[in-house]
C-alpha positions in Angstrom: 61.6 108.0 -230.6 59.1 107.5 -227.9 56.5 110.6 -228.5 56.7 109.8 -231.9 55.0 106.0 -231.9 52.5 107.7 -228.7 51.5 110.2 -231.6 51.1 107.2 -234.3 49.3 105.1 -231.4 47.0 108.0 -230.8 45.9 108.9 -234.6 44.3 105.1 -234.8 41.1 105.3 -233.7 40.8 102.0 -232.5 42.9 102.8 -229.7 41.3 103.9 -226.5 43.5 106.6 -225.0 41.5 105.9 -221.5 42.0 102.4 -221.7 43.2 101.3 -217.8 45.4 98.4 -216.3 44.6 96.3 -213.9 45.6 99.0 -211.2 43.1 101.1 -212.7 46.1 103.4 -214.2 45.6 104.8 -218.0 48.3 106.1 -220.2 47.9 109.5 -218.5 48.7 107.6 -215.1 51.7 106.1 -216.7 53.1 109.4 -218.8 52.9 111.2 -215.6 54.9 109.0 -213.5 57.5 108.9 -216.0 57.5 112.3 -216.3 58.2 112.4 -220.1 56.8 116.0 -221.0 56.4 115.4 -224.6 54.3 112.0 -224.4 52.5 113.7 -221.6 51.7 116.8 -223.7 50.6 114.5 -226.6 48.1 112.6 -224.3 46.8 116.0 -223.2 46.1 116.8 -226.6 44.1 114.2 -227.5 40.6 115.2 -227.8 39.2 111.8 -226.4 41.4 111.8 -223.1 39.8 111.7 -219.8 42.7 113.5 -218.0 41.4 112.2 -214.4 40.6 108.5 -215.2 39.7 105.7 -213.0 37.2 105.1 -210.0 36.9 108.4 -207.9 38.3 106.5 -205.3 41.6 105.8 -206.7 44.6 107.8 -207.4 44.5 110.0 -210.3 47.4 110.8 -212.6 48.3 113.7 -210.0 48.3 111.9 -207.2 51.2 109.7 -208.9 53.2 112.3 -210.1 52.9 114.5 -206.8 54.0 111.0 -205.2 57.3 110.5 -207.0 58.2 114.2 -207.0 57.4 114.2 -211.0 57.5 118.4 -211.0 57.0 118.6 -214.9 54.0 115.9 -214.8 52.1 117.8 -211.9 52.9 121.5 -213.8 51.7 120.2 -216.7 48.3 118.3 -215.5 47.8 121.8 -213.2 48.1 123.8 -216.1 44.8 122.1 -218.1 42.5 123.3 -215.3 40.7 119.8 -215.8 42.1 117.9 -212.8 40.6 117.7 -209.5 43.5 118.4 -207.4 41.3 117.6 -204.1 40.3 114.0 -205.5 41.2 111.6 -202.8 42.8 108.0 -203.4 41.4 104.8 -201.8 43.8 106.1 -198.9 41.8 108.9 -198.3 44.8 111.1 -199.4 45.4 114.1 -201.7 48.0 114.4 -204.3 49.4 117.3 -201.1 49.3 114.8 -198.9 51.5 112.2 -201.0 53.7 115.3 -202.0 54.4 116.5 -198.3 55.0 112.5 -196.9 57.6 112.1 -199.6 59.0 115.6 -199.2 58.7 116.9 -202.5 58.8 120.6 -201.6 58.7 122.1 -205.6 55.5 119.7 -205.9 54.0 121.1 -202.4 54.5 124.8 -203.2 53.1 124.0 -207.1 49.8 122.7 -205.2 49.6 125.1 -202.6 49.6 127.9 -205.5 46.2 126.4 -206.4 42.9 128.4 -205.8 40.9 125.3 -205.7 43.2 123.8 -202.8 
């Protein structure tokens, strides 16, 4: 299964779990976007993972999950307590902006329940 492959790759010290692609997205972005809970948990447990990678003005993994309404990803990312919920994208938007604009009410409620918002 896919999670087993991810675990195998993460066990290899030559693999950088924070490598960014041409869109400044890393594995954590793609796992959050896909919404595969097992893969996302594998990444979040990795000791070298930067949970909010990329340039500070770029959309982070919470942005992409919120914009697509991937509730499981939003919940897991928030549970780490390490994600900047108020980070703004290059468009000046927070994850809450994206979730609201796209009508993802469950994600909006998860975000509004955070004390740091």
